[in-house]
C-alpha positions as CSV (number, residue, x, y, z in Angstrom):
1,M,94.2,74.0,97.6
2,E,91.8,76.5,99.1
3,T,92.5,80.2,98.7
4,I,93.1,82.5,101.6
5,A,91.9,86.1,101.5
6,G,94.8,88.5,101.0
7,I,97.3,85.8,99.9
8,K,98.1,85.2,96.3
9,Y,100.5,82.8,94.7
10,T,102.4,83.4,91.5
11,K,103.6,80.4,89.5
12,N,106.5,80.0,87.2
13,S,106.5,78.6,83.6
14,K,106.4,75.0,85.0
15,N,103.3,75.9,87.1
16,N,105.2,75.6,90.4
17,K,104.4,78.1,93.1
18,R,107.3,80.6,93.1
19,Y,106.1,83.8,94.9
20,V,103.7,84.7,97.6
21,R,102.0,88.1,97.6
22,V,100.6,89.2,101.0
23,D,98.1,92.0,101.3
24,L,99.8,94.1,104.0
25,D,96.6,96.1,104.6
26,M,95.1,92.8,105.9
27,Y,98.2,91.2,107.5
28,G,100.7,94.0,108.0
29,E,100.3,94.1,111.8
30,N,100.5,90.3,112.1
31,Q,103.3,89.2,114.5
32,L,103.7,85.8,112.8
33,L,104.2,87.5,109.4
34,E,106.8,89.8,111.0
35,D,108.6,86.9,112.5
36,F,108.6,85.0,109.2
37,L,110.0,88.1,107.4
38,D,112.7,88.4,110.1
39,L,113.7,84.8,109.5
40,I,114.0,85.4,105.7
41,E,116.2,88.4,106.5
42,I,118.4,86.3,108.8
43,E,118.7,83.6,106.1
44,I,119.8,86.2,103.5
45,C,122.4,87.7,105.8
46,K,123.8,84.6,107.4
47,N,126.9,84.4,105.2
48,E,127.9,88.0,105.4
49,P,131.1,88.9,107.1
50,K,130.7,89.4,110.9
51,K,132.0,92.4,112.9
52,P,132.2,92.7,116.7
53,L,129.6,95.2,118.1
54,R,132.4,97.3,119.7
55,E,133.9,97.8,116.2
56,I,130.6,98.9,114.7
57,I,130.0,101.3,117.6
58,K,133.5,102.8,117.1
59,E,133.0,103.3,113.4
60,Q,129.6,104.9,114.0
61,N,131.0,107.2,116.6
62,Q,133.8,108.2,114.2
63,K,131.3,109.0,111.4
64,R,129.4,111.2,113.8
65,G,132.5,112.9,115.2
66,I,132.0,111.5,118.7
67,S,135.2,110.7,120.7
68,V,135.0,108.2,123.5
């Protein structure tokens, strides 16, 4: 496999690729990278409990002492 500048793979004890390190100085402003990281975040959070937006707004307003 060819190497890509600014991208490094770390392998586990079985020599399987396990981690990818991305040089953010080279790729930090890349929209595809940002989209990829957003998808990872979504995947991590998908099983968390959900709350209606109105409930979140109400809680935040109460924390800030704002009455509506």
